[in-house]
C-alpha positions as a printed NumPy array, in Angstrom:
array([[-41.538, -15.016,   7.485],
       [-43.253, -18.21 ,   5.826],
       [-42.026, -17.591,   2.941],
       [-38.897, -17.607,   4.116],
       [-39.172, -21.527,   6.738],
       [-40.101, -23.145,   4.038],
       [-37.281, -22.102,   0.985],
       [-34.769, -22.954,   4.808],
       [-36.527, -26.106,   4.864],
       [-35.916, -27.002,   1.092],
       [-31.967, -25.533,   0.629],
       [-29.806, -28.725,   0.372],
       [-27.825, -28.46 ,   3.542],
       [-28.568, -24.823,   3.967],
       [-30.032, -24.88 ,   7.429],
       [-28.706, -26.054,  10.487],
       [-29.84 , -25.765,  14.171],
       [-26.027, -24.909,  14.718],
       [-26.311, -21.911,  12.797],
       [-29.352, -20.306,  14.054],
       [-27.543, -17.332,  16.767],
       [-30.753, -16.305,  17.771],
       [-34.178, -16.79 ,  18.757],
       [-36.745, -15.402,  16.522],
       [-37.961, -13.047,  18.447],
       [-34.599, -11.574,  19.359],
       [-33.785, -11.673,  15.363],
       [-33.311,  -8.631,  13.381],
       [-30.766,  -9.058,  10.244],
       [-31.405, -12.894,   8.728],
       [-27.86 , -12.71 ,   6.532],
       [-27.506, -15.703,   3.306],
       [-24.52 , -17.358,   2.817],
       [-23.351, -18.977,  -0.461],
       [-20.635, -21.157,  -0.502],
       [-18.799, -22.721,  -3.931],
       [-18.506, -26.037,  -2.168],
       [-17.263, -27.326,   0.665],
       [-14.894, -29.794,  -0.899],
       [-11.681, -27.556,   0.098],
       [-10.574, -27.846,   3.957],
       [-10.219, -23.568,   3.722],
       [-13.721, -23.196,   2.403],
       [-15.242, -25.059,   5.475],
       [-13.143, -23.398,   7.942],
       [-14.695, -20.128,   6.115],
       [-18.067, -21.383,   7.666],
       [-17.132, -21.72 ,  10.709],
       [-15.389, -18.523,  11.693],
       [-18.662, -16.515,   9.885],
       [-20.644, -18.816,  12.511],
       [-18.414, -17.558,  15.152],
       [-18.329, -14.13 ,  14.907],
       [-22.198, -14.39 ,  14.17 ],
       [-22.487, -16.009,  17.698],
       [-21.118, -12.768,  19.011],
       [-24.648, -10.518,  17.263],
       [-27.472, -11.849,  18.882],
       [-29.417, -10.539,  16.229],
       [-29.038, -12.054,  13.78 ],
       [-29.426, -15.191,  11.63 ],
       [-27.255, -16.837,   9.333],
       [-28.535, -19.183,   6.542],
       [-25.785, -21.228,   4.664],
       [-25.889, -23.074,   0.946],
       [-23.798, -24.74 ,  -0.478],
       [-23.552, -24.526,  -4.15 ],
       [-20.967, -28.34 ,  -4.619],
       [-19.063, -26.528,  -6.965],
       [-21.811, -26.354,  -9.384],
       [-22.5  , -22.387, -11.089],
       [-26.629, -23.337, -11.76 ],
       [-26.488, -24.871,  -8.322],
       [-25.546, -21.463,  -6.471],
       [-27.246, -19.742,  -9.157],
       [-30.323, -21.017,  -7.91 ],
       [-29.192, -20.599,  -4.264],
       [-29.043, -16.773,  -4.581],
       [-32.407, -16.683,  -6.013],
       [-34.278, -18.767,  -3.449],
       [-32.31 , -16.755,  -0.593],
       [-33.499, -13.485,  -1.841],
       [-37.488, -14.668,  -2.333],
       [-36.731, -15.785,   1.219],
       [-36.287, -12.527,   2.378],
       [-32.129, -11.902,   3.857],
       [-31.074,  -8.728,   4.534],
       [-27.353,  -9.169,   3.233],
       [-25.984, -11.982,   0.786],
       [-22.223, -13.284,   1.444],
       [-21.004, -14.954,  -1.745],
       [-18.478, -17.468,  -2.344],
       [-18.657, -17.349,  -6.446],
       [-17.67 , -20.931,  -7.752],
       [-16.945, -19.168, -11.07 ],
       [-16.711, -15.347, -11.443],
       [-18.028, -15.11 , -14.59 ],
       [-20.953, -17.332, -14.24 ],
       [-21.564, -15.779, -11.13 ],
       [-21.559, -12.018, -11.975],
       [-24.964, -11.39 , -13.325],
       [-26.875, -13.196, -10.402],
       [-24.547, -10.687,  -8.025],
       [-25.404,  -7.324,  -9.791],
       [-29.184,  -8.593,  -9.567],
       [-28.806,  -9.057,  -5.712],
       [-27.011,  -5.537,  -5.205],
       [-29.979,  -4.197,  -7.025],
       [-32.347,  -4.992,  -3.932],
       [-29.763,  -5.708,  -0.622],
       [-25.792,  -5.656,   0.131],
       [-23.912,  -7.614,  -0.733],
       [-20.137,  -9.225,   0.298],
       [-18.392, -10.991,  -2.343],
       [-15.212, -13.177,  -0.909],
       [-12.46 , -14.96 ,  -2.241],
       [-13.033, -14.929,  -6.036],
       [-14.203, -11.462,  -6.813],
       [-16.682, -11.116,  -9.863],
       [-17.136,  -9.048, -12.985],
       [-16.843,  -5.305, -13.033],
       [-18.39 ,  -3.627,  -9.254],
       [-21.545,  -4.546,  -8.867],
       [-20.709,  -5.196,  -5.031],
       [-20.911,  -3.582,  -1.767],
       [-17.433,  -4.947,  -0.661],
       [-15.184,  -7.373,  -1.789],
       [-12.551,  -8.958,   1.119],
       [-10.268, -11.18 ,  -0.92 ],
       [ -6.523, -11.547,  -1.026],
       [ -3.54 , -10.752,  -3.445],
       [ -2.605, -13.765,  -4.681],
       [  0.188, -12.784,  -6.675],
       [  1.51 , -10.681,  -4.319],
       [  1.296, -13.927,  -1.955],
       [  2.782, -15.642,  -4.619],
       [  5.952, -13.08 ,  -5.029],
       [  6.3  , -13.581,  -0.793],
       [  6.376, -17.122,  -1.543],
       [  8.926, -17.296,  -4.667],
       [ 11.084, -15.004,  -2.567],
       [ 11.111, -17.158,   0.256],
       [ 12.443, -20.087,  -1.491],
       [ 14.323, -18.139,  -3.457],
       [ 15.584, -17.811,  -0.089],
       [ 15.877, -21.303,   1.034],
       [ 18.174, -22.209,  -2.541],
       [ 20.2  , -19.583,  -2.24 ],
       [ 22.844, -22.283,  -4.107],
       [ 20.045, -22.902,  -6.903],
       [ 17.687, -26.357,  -6.784],
       [ 14.665, -27.533,  -8.166],
       [ 11.14 , -27.196,  -7.145],
       [  8.006, -28.833,  -7.42 ],
       [  4.896, -26.421,  -7.739],
       [  1.238, -27.674,  -6.821],
       [ -1.887, -26.202,  -7.483],
       [ -5.278, -26.648,  -6.573],
       [ -8.016, -26.997,  -9.042],
       [ -6.898, -25.987, -13.113],
       [ -8.456, -22.868, -14.237],
       [ -8.645, -20.616, -11.408],
       [ -8.011, -17.036, -12.253],
       [ -6.884, -16.59 ,  -7.981],
       [ -4.401, -19.683,  -8.943],
       [ -2.67 , -18.177, -11.775],
       [ -2.585, -15.02 , -10.329],
       [ -0.127, -16.802,  -7.036],
       [  1.203, -19.331,  -9.842],
       [  2.054, -16.152, -12.076],
       [  3.45 , -14.292,  -8.466],
       [  5.494, -17.21 ,  -7.481],
       [  7.366, -17.796, -11.145],
       [  7.996, -13.927, -11.913],
       [ 10.292, -14.259,  -8.461],
       [ 12.135, -17.744,  -9.336],
       [ 12.415, -16.36 , -12.827],
       [ 15.02 , -14.155, -12.237],
       [ 17.014, -16.631, -10.607],
       [ 19.072, -18.36 , -13.039],
       [ 19.69 , -21.437, -11.03 ],
       [ 16.107, -22.375,  -9.874],
       [ 14.476, -24.76 , -11.804],
       [ 10.519, -25.374, -11.802],
       [ 11.135, -29.105, -12.62 ],
       [  7.124, -29.851, -12.499],
       [  3.581, -28.44 , -11.989],
       [  1.035, -30.99 , -10.879],
       [ -2.499, -30.075, -10.092],
       [ -4.121, -31.837,  -6.712],
       [ -7.381, -29.995,  -6.181],
       [ -6.633, -29.061,  -2.523],
       [ -6.669, -33.081,  -1.49 ],
       [ -4.086, -34.456,   0.218],
       [ -4.563, -37.362,  -1.055],
       [ -3.805, -36.586,  -4.526],
       [ -1.286, -33.894,  -3.695],
       [  0.325, -37.592,  -2.094],
       [  0.25 , -39.507,  -5.393],
       [  1.276, -37.241,  -7.338],
       [  3.783, -36.489,  -5.89 ],
       [  4.899, -40.051,  -5.119],
       [  5.015, -40.64 ,  -9.556],
       [  7.326, -37.037,  -9.532],
       [  9.857, -38.676,  -6.519],
       [  9.99 , -41.827,  -9.577],
       [ 10.485, -39.338, -12.255],
       [ 12.335, -36.816, -10.586],
       [ 15.246, -38.269,  -8.036],
       [ 15.965, -34.73 ,  -7.144],
       [ 13.746, -32.064,  -6.012],
       [ 14.867, -29.553,  -3.602],
       [ 11.755, -27.394,  -2.435],
       [  8.223, -28.061,  -3.428],
       [  5.429, -25.436,  -3.247],
       [  2.072, -26.351,  -2.182],
       [ -1.129, -23.472,  -2.979],
       [ -2.004, -25.139,   0.245],
       [ -0.717, -26.264,   3.712],
       [ -3.114, -30.209,   3.399],
       [ -1.895, -30.431,  -0.297],
       [  1.596, -29.577,   1.199],
       [  0.883, -32.085,   3.753],
       [  0.223, -34.969,   1.159],
       [  3.719, -34.436,  -0.634],
       [  5.414, -34.545,   2.329],
       [  3.817, -38.259,   3.105],
       [  4.768, -39.135,   0.037],
       [  8.632, -38.334,   0.844],
       [  8.794, -39.629,   3.654],
       [  7.346, -43.193,   2.375],
       [  9.724, -42.934,  -0.51 ],
       [ 12.823, -41.44 ,   2.089],
       [ 13.245, -38.479,   0.436],
       [ 14.098, -36.445,   3.861],
       [ 16.341, -33.433,   2.178],
       [ 12.75 , -31.769,   0.59 ],
       [ 11.476, -28.536,   1.925],
       [  7.999, -28.11 ,   2.081],
       [  6.02 , -24.91 ,   2.017],
       [  2.781, -24.35 ,   1.589],
       [ -0.094, -21.466,   2.018],
       [ -3.047, -21.536,   4.317],
       [ -1.378, -21.12 ,   8.791],
       [ -4.907, -22.492,  10.246],
       [ -4.65 , -23.59 ,  13.832],
       [ -5.271, -27.316,  14.631],
       [ -4.629, -30.32 ,  14.055],
       [ -2.749, -30.611,  10.724],
       [ -3.002, -27.226,  10.401],
       [ -0.34 , -24.797,   8.835],
       [  1.096, -23.402,  11.608],
       [  1.186, -26.95 ,  13.635],
       [  3.166, -28.094,  10.607],
       [  5.485, -25.755,  11.344],
       [  6.163, -26.392,  15.105],
       [  6.419, -29.641,  14.046],
       [  8.839, -29.233,  11.517],
       [  6.792, -31.118,   8.787],
       [  6.481, -27.863,   6.479],
       [  9.399, -25.645,   6.335],
       [  6.876, -22.037,   6.3  ],
       [  3.534, -21.285,   5.582],
       [  2.458, -18.536,   4.659],
       [ -1.137, -16.825,   5.987],
       [ -4.291, -16.464,   3.889],
       [ -7.216, -15.727,   5.721],
       [-10.664, -16.453,   4.714],
       [-11.908, -13.739,   5.686],
       [-15.534, -15.005,   6.889],
       [-14.768, -12.763,  10.205],
       [-13.951,  -9.9  ,   8.719],
       [-17.362, -10.69 ,   6.321],
       [-19.661, -10.233,   9.317],
       [-17.694,  -7.658,  11.228],
       [-18.578,  -5.716,   7.866],
       [-22.06 ,  -7.177,   7.6  ],
       [-23.358,  -5.721,  10.124],
       [-21.677,  -2.536,   9.975],
       [-23.022,  -2.172,   6.961],
       [-26.52 ,  -3.099,   7.852],
       [-26.65 ,  -0.772,  10.715],
       [-25.227,   1.76 ,   7.985],
       [-22.445,   2.499,   9.671],
       [-19.537,   5.494,   7.956],
       [-16.397,   4.376,   6.281],
       [-17.237,   1.271,   4.674],
       [-14.363,   0.321,   1.81 ],
       [-15.351,  -0.985,  -1.568],
       [-12.48 ,  -4.197,  -1.369],
       [-10.26 ,  -5.178,   1.718],
       [ -7.425,  -7.175,   1.006],
       [ -6.422,  -9.224,   3.855],
       [ -2.97 ,  -9.106,   4.932],
       [ -0.546, -12.24 ,   4.302],
       [  2.134, -13.471,   7.08 ],
       [  5.436, -15.131,   6.569],
       [  5.31 , -18.589,   8.987],
       [  8.346, -20.673,   9.855],
       [  9.956, -22.448,  12.494],
       [ 11.409, -19.094,  14.132],
       [  8.219, -16.632,  14.784],
       [  5.427, -19.45 ,  14.455],
       [  5.445, -19.562,  18.239],
       [  5.104, -16.439,  18.429],
       [  2.459, -15.842,  15.707],
       [ -0.027, -18.578,  17.257],
       [  0.406, -17.093,  21.253],
       [ -0.608, -13.194,  19.818],
       [ -3.317, -14.907,  17.327],
       [ -4.799, -16.416,  20.696],
       [ -4.1  , -14.509,  23.578],
       [ -6.819, -12.307,  23.675],
       [ -6.401,  -8.448,  21.871],
       [ -6.33 ,  -5.412,  24.328],
       [ -9.271,  -3.152,  23.61 ],
       [ -8.537,   0.6  ,  23.943],
       [-12.41 ,   1.653,  22.413],
       [-13.167,   3.951,  25.349],
       [ -9.325,   5.476,  25.259],
       [ -8.95 ,   8.772,  24.139],
       [ -7.642,   8.653,  20.46 ],
       [ -4.705,  10.494,  19.45 ],
       [ -3.865,  11.07 ,  15.94 ],
       [ -1.109,  12.502,  14.302],
       [ -1.712,  13.193,  10.415],
       [  1.125,  14.02 ,   7.964],
       [ -0.617,  16.132,   4.863],
       [  1.764,  15.555,   2.128],
       [  0.633,  19.337,   0.547],
       [ -2.422,  20.999,  -0.704],
       [ -1.763,  21.29 ,  -3.75 ],
       [ -5.035,  20.006,  -5.595],
       [ -9.   ,  20.52 ,  -5.172],
       [ -8.506,  16.625,  -4.286],
       [ -6.034,  17.097,  -1.889],
       [ -7.84 ,  20.167,  -0.392],
       [-11.372,  17.916,  -0.014],
       [ -9.035,  14.822,   1.418],
       [ -7.977,  16.919,   4.506],
       [-11.31 ,  18.616,   4.832],
       [-12.345,  14.637,   4.907],
       [-10.105,  13.789,   7.741],
       [-10.594,  16.858,   9.6  ],
       [-14.237,  16.581,   9.346],
       [-14.099,  12.717,  10.586],
       [-11.493,  13.239,  13.808],
       [-14.451,  15.613,  14.804],
       [-17.597,  13.284,  14.292],
       [-15.54 ,  10.277,  16.163],
       [-14.254,  12.289,  18.618],
       [-10.431,  11.575,  17.939],
       [ -7.962,  13.796,  18.56 ],
       [ -6.028,  14.599,  15.923],
       [ -2.62 ,  16.662,  15.107],
       [ -2.766,  17.587,  11.858],
       [  0.416,  18.941,   9.662],
       [  0.867,  19.95 ,   5.996],
       [  4.248,  19.433,   3.657],
       [  4.707,  21.71 ,   1.296],
       [  4.605,  18.801,  -0.974],
       [  8.247,  17.966,   1.093],
       [  9.272,  14.581,   2.354],
       [ 11.719,  16.562,   4.745],
       [  9.038,  17.91 ,   6.229],
       [  6.99 ,  14.735,   6.506],
       [  9.541,  13.225,   8.35 ],
       [  9.718,  15.951,  10.743],
       [  6.213,  15.4  ,  11.083],
       [  6.243,  11.628,  11.953],
       [  9.152,  12.031,  14.554],
       [  7.582,  14.689,  16.386],
       [  3.891,  12.653,  16.556],
       [  6.57 ,   9.842,  18.471],
       [  7.957,  12.524,  20.619],
       [  4.391,  13.374,  21.622],
       [  3.732,   9.952,  21.955],
       [  0.092,   9.405,  20.05 ],
       [ -1.502,   6.532,  19.472],
       [ -1.637,   6.189,  15.559],
       [  0.09 ,   7.731,  12.962],
       [ -1.29 ,   7.766,   9.271],
       [  0.214,   9.992,   6.565],
       [  0.354,  10.523,   3.075],
       [  3.687,  10.046,   1.71 ],
       [  4.659,  12.61 ,  -1.166],
       [  6.961,  10.02 ,  -2.751],
       [  7.21 ,   5.707,  -2.839],
       [ 10.679,   5.771,  -1.206],
       [ 12.808,   6.961,   1.691],
       [ 10.883,   5.866,   4.748],
       [ 12.189,   2.626,   6.121],
       [ 14.416,   4.504,   8.635],
       [ 11.104,   7.402,   9.81 ],
       [  8.81 ,   4.024,  10.056],
       [ 11.516,   1.756,  11.886],
       [ 11.598,   4.435,  14.491],
       [  7.747,   4.714,  14.773],
       [  7.543,   1.091,  15.091],
       [ 10.047,   0.621,  17.863],
       [  7.963,   3.772,  19.871],
       [  5.347,   1.07 ,  19.055],
       [  3.148,   3.319,  17.242],
       [  1.094,   2.004,  14.4  ],
       [  1.296,   3.254,  11.211],
       [ -1.32 ,   4.17 ,   8.715],
       [ -0.906,   5.143,   5.245],
       [ -3.682,   7.233,   3.328],
       [ -4.276,   7.192,  -0.635],
       [ -0.255,   6.933,  -1.247],
       [  1.731,   3.853,  -1.144],
       [  5.279,   3.011,   0.05 ],
       [  8.002,   1.113,  -1.896],
       [  9.581,  -1.52 ,  -1.369],
       [  6.819,  -2.128,   0.389],
       [  7.619,  -3.162,   3.362],
       [  4.595,  -4.137,   5.224],
       [  5.589,  -4.782,   8.385],
       [  6.232,  -1.323,   8.89 ],
       [  2.714,  -0.293,   8.86 ],
       [ -0.801,  -1.254,   9.531],
       [ -2.953,  -0.967,   6.369],
       [ -2.779,   1.261,   2.91 ],
       [ -5.999,   3.321,   2.641],
       [ -6.927,   5.322,  -0.601],
       [ -7.552,   4.018,  -3.892],
       [ -6.372,   1.564,  -6.916],
       [ -4.847,   3.675,  -8.799],
       [ -3.548,   1.03 , -10.975],
       [ -7.405,   0.249, -11.825],
       [ -8.132,   3.959, -12.009],
       [ -5.4  ,   4.256, -15.695],
       [ -7.426,   0.805, -16.963],
       [-10.095,   2.952, -16.866],
       [ -9.914,   5.888, -18.189],
       [ -8.188,   4.381, -21.105],
       [-11.129,   1.45 , -21.442],
       [-13.4  ,   4.498, -21.434],
       [-11.174,   6.251, -24.285],
       [-10.931,   2.978, -26.544],
       [-14.635,   2.608, -26.331],
       [-14.708,   5.717, -27.825],
       [-14.1  ,   4.051, -31.285],
       [-11.993,   6.694, -32.965],
       [-11.997,   6.877, -36.45 ],
       [ -8.467,   6.936, -37.05 ],
       [ -5.96 ,   4.712, -37.641],
       [ -3.556,   6.563, -35.753],
       [ -4.397,   8.761, -32.296],
       [ -2.014,  10.493, -31.119],
       [ -2.281,  10.682, -26.764],
       [ -0.743,  13.237, -24.479],
       [ -0.083,  12.37 , -21.198],
       [  0.44 ,  14.878, -18.29 ],
       [  1.787,  12.788, -15.339],
       [  1.525,  13.705, -11.959],
       [  4.424,  14.055,  -9.224],
       [  7.038,  12.222, -10.253],
       [  8.049,   8.755,  -8.363],
       [  4.427,   9.742,  -6.564],
       [  2.715,   6.194,  -6.472],
       [ -0.208,   7.659,  -7.738],
       [  1.813,   9.248, -10.935],
       [  3.216,   5.304, -11.235],
       [ -0.321,   3.618, -10.995],
       [ -2.098,   5.505, -13.474],
       [  0.713,   5.132, -15.938],
       [  1.341,   1.816, -15.811],
       [ -2.589,   1.314, -15.682],
       [ -3.124,   3.056, -19.019],
       [ -0.553,   1.471, -21.425],
       [ -1.06 ,  -2.336, -19.726],
       [ -4.895,  -1.3  , -21.22 ],
       [ -4.004,   0.539, -24.869],
       [ -1.167,  -1.777, -25.615],
       [ -3.982,  -3.985, -26.859],
       [ -5.058,  -1.136, -29.39 ],
       [ -1.707,  -0.327, -31.481],
       [ -3.542,   2.575, -33.302],
       [ -3.432,   4.332, -29.868],
       [ -0.27 ,   5.709, -29.158],
       [  1.866,   8.285, -26.331],
       [  3.664,  10.558, -28.419],
       [  4.406,  12.728, -25.266],
       [  4.252,  12.467, -21.769],
       [  6.186,  14.629, -18.916],
       [  5.192,  15.747, -15.296],
       [  2.977,  18.156, -13.613],
       [  3.332,  17.643, -10.663],
       [ -0.65 ,  17.384,  -9.987],
       [ -1.377,  21.158, -10.431],
       [ -2.8  ,  23.027, -12.615],
       [  0.331,  25.451, -13.476],
       [  2.057,  22.14 , -14.476],
       [ -0.819,  20.426, -16.467],
       [ -0.899,  24.121, -18.427],
       [  3.111,  24.432, -18.693],
       [  3.474,  20.944, -20.014],
       [  0.488,  21.435, -22.287],
       [  1.861,  24.543, -23.468],
       [  5.003,  22.82 , -24.507],
       [  3.199,  19.638, -25.937],
       [  1.408,  21.76 , -28.467],
       [  4.761,  23.73 , -29.035],
       [  6.05 ,  20.388, -30.742],
       [  2.669,  18.792, -32.43 ],
       [ -0.441,  21.364, -32.508],
       [ -2.541,  19.831, -34.498],
       [ -1.647,  16.453, -34.517],
       [ -3.013,  15.531, -30.796],
       [ -5.518,  13.717, -30.431],
       [ -6.05 ,  13.166, -27.191],
       [ -5.169,  14.152, -23.596],
       [ -4.949,  11.289, -20.441],
       [ -4.045,  13.569, -17.366],
       [ -3.126,  11.975, -13.922],
       [ -5.415,  14.534, -12.255],
       [ -8.471,  17.202, -12.684],
       [ -6.052,  20.404, -12.031],
       [ -3.951,  19.428, -15.147],
       [ -6.457,  18.686, -17.181],
       [ -7.692,  21.842, -16.268],
       [ -4.361,  23.528, -16.604],
       [ -4.183,  21.502, -20.66 ],
       [ -8.057,  23.039, -21.542],
       [ -6.327,  26.884, -21.052],
       [ -3.579,  25.743, -23.197],
       [ -5.604,  24.159, -25.989],
       [ -7.694,  26.743, -25.77 ],
       [ -4.463,  29.508, -25.812],
       [ -3.7  ,  27.76 , -28.825],
       [ -6.434,  28.27 , -30.527],
       [ -8.068,  24.744, -30.416],
       [-11.591,  23.328, -28.838],
       [-10.619,  21.559, -25.889],
       [-13.061,  18.421, -25.221],
       [-14.279,  18.744, -29.533],
       [-10.796,  18.534, -31.019],
       [ -8.982,  17.211, -28.602],
       [-10.162,  14.979, -26.114],
       [ -9.963,  14.823, -22.795],
       [-10.037,  12.505, -19.734],
       [ -8.772,  12.918, -16.427],
       [ -8.583,  11.361, -12.735],
       [-10.393,  12.838,  -9.396],
       [-14.019,  13.797, -10.263],
       [-13.736,  16.825,  -8.91 ],
       [-16.449,  19.235,  -8.693],
       [-13.977,  21.436, -11.259],
       [-13.777,  18.345, -13.69 ],
       [-17.325,  18.345, -13.568],
       [-17.911,  21.703, -14.119],
       [-15.65 ,  21.285, -17.315],
       [-17.253,  19.124, -18.481],
       [-20.946,  20.601, -18.186],
       [-19.03 ,  23.404, -20.296],
       [-17.952,  20.565, -23.043],
       [-14.388,  20.994, -22.337],
       [-13.53 ,  17.712, -20.463],
       [-14.319,  14.461, -21.793],
       [-14.367,  11.993, -19.064],
       [-13.289,  11.579, -15.711],
       [-12.288,   8.893, -13.56 ],
       [-12.869,   9.061,  -9.771],
       [-10.422,   8.696,  -7.152],
       [-12.257,   9.347,  -4.551],
       [-10.589,  11.974,  -1.132],
       [-13.581,  11.591,   1.036],
       [-10.743,   8.933,   3.095],
       [-11.444,  10.166,   6.215],
       [-14.459,   7.779,   7.877],
       [-12.524,   5.071,   6.719],
       [ -9.75 ,   6.131,   7.948],
       [-10.729,   6.874,  11.063],
       [-13.351,   3.548,  11.422],
       [ -9.441,   1.93 ,  11.277],
       [ -7.988,   3.891,  13.748],
       [-11.189,   2.665,  15.933],
       [-10.433,  -1.238,  15.037],
       [ -6.406,  -0.725,  15.626],
       [ -7.686,   0.965,  19.281],
       [-10.337,  -1.655,  19.729],
       [ -7.394,  -4.677,  19.053],
       [ -8.422,  -5.705,  15.589],
       [ -5.968,  -6.286,  13.082],
       [ -6.11 ,  -3.999,  10.771],
       [ -6.537,  -5.351,   6.455],
       [ -3.308,  -4.922,   4.423],
       [ -5.245,  -2.986,   2.297],
       [ -8.566,  -0.978,   2.011],
       [ -9.52 ,   0.152,  -1.319],
       [-12.139,   2.585,  -1.604],
       [-15.236,   3.086,  -4.134],
       [-15.243,   4.502,  -6.815],
       [-16.972,   5.343, -10.353],
       [-16.275,   6.794, -13.937],
       [-18.11 ,   9.723, -15.025],
       [-18.828,  10.652, -18.95 ],
       [-19.464,  13.844, -19.713],
       [-22.703,  13.099, -21.007],
       [-23.99 ,  12.122, -17.451],
       [-22.168,  15.495, -15.586],
       [-25.196,  17.34 , -15.023],
       [-26.979,  14.709, -13.542],
       [-24.028,  13.319, -11.371],
       [-22.671,  17.03 ,  -9.853],
       [-26.128,  16.64 ,  -8.278],
       [-24.095,  14.031,  -6.199],
       [-20.982,  15.306,  -5.717],
       [-19.467,  16.319,  -1.899],
       [-16.674,  17.378,  -3.743]])
């Protein structure tokens, strides 16, 4: 404790009496917060939200550090916090790549929550940050709607080179690029500063006599651009920002006053970081790997309602007996059966009344199940959609009935997130990428590597994304070619039949099988053996799920690698249901923790498998 106090005093700006939320005899946990800088208003608000949320926990003390936009200083800050004996680290990295090693070092000792900017790899406990590309797309679509007759757009960005801003800008431009009559005439850097945005806008107004919309990556910069336009006498320009904070000159007030045409909320994750930190330190179940907060479009039409909802006390139903209706798409695989059992077990453990219905992979049966849940007046509906499309009508019915809906395992399209509270599951795109990365890292000594791809159910989210993620990586390696691709419907029989068909056409020319799940890989193994070849040796096989059956196949030398798609979503689902009933707003996506398991470590890894 003496070492801790000495280090706290020497950390520049790292500790303030106001941040001490408990007396020394009350303190159970000390949480270190390493902030990239306090120049950005967004980060100042993040720290304020962390302090505010921490005040609700009498046994928690927070210690802040400010890296003043210097990665070297932030590394030293983290090292000193670790030496001081903190129990958990919350870090918002100045630079993702440079901070990755120290975050990994901290993660070996204590839980780590990464905020806003992700580090490379997965050496952390939890990541909380926005989907910047989606946010950019939403902003782009809103501006396209404002400019139905076309027009000129100016984009004002924060500091140059930030990956998060590149993603946001890419999403924005992807949407506007679809409109021939909308042109982005200029992009300027204003470093999150209102005054710099004002100066840059003044220059642009002299250069471009006709500007219709300004999209600024923060409300603060949008306000600076607005001030320049007012000074210049340009009154017809519409301003759109990002952040959506309350308070004087916050985005919500700027929209209310008509200064901004609209803004998009971009939560800092500060409150959520403390909420999850306390859960982690108390060894609560259901902690995810990634949290993607929801972004809300705020305009003059909904700003007052949004502010009222945000400020009024949320209804707390924690003591109410909760009834959950869950529609499972079927029992087509070992993965799905493990998923169903996890949900049933978690409901039993948490005391949630569960109505569980299977749909035999038929969308019509799932729609009927959801309507039956509505008629029974359940508190929450959750389902794992068999396909992506065709859900709007029944989800609108649930919305009209005032029943929140959670998506489990699979997403829907179009992604109208006003129809559901959150998505809980895996990053299917990343699973496809991981399978491809494992494959290319094998450095196969062939000029041309022929790949057979066994796809999942047609139009299902995992099949679409696993295919896309795999293709994204191998596109950089011309020697890998997918020569045959067909749906095995996520079943062993389907995988066996599709592999037989591929072997009948290509025979010994097949070098690799990439299966979208383990069951299809197991079917492919049977077909390969029937053909007279050795699975795992003559033909490499990589699949997704990491079920016990896949580990047994790896130990037998017949499967080379499996990428985890964790089916044990029950605890996270029940945690989300309880949070909803306690009045919390759920994030847009909750991503579970997963790994990659090659055959070389299968025997050791199998000892820890629970499905």
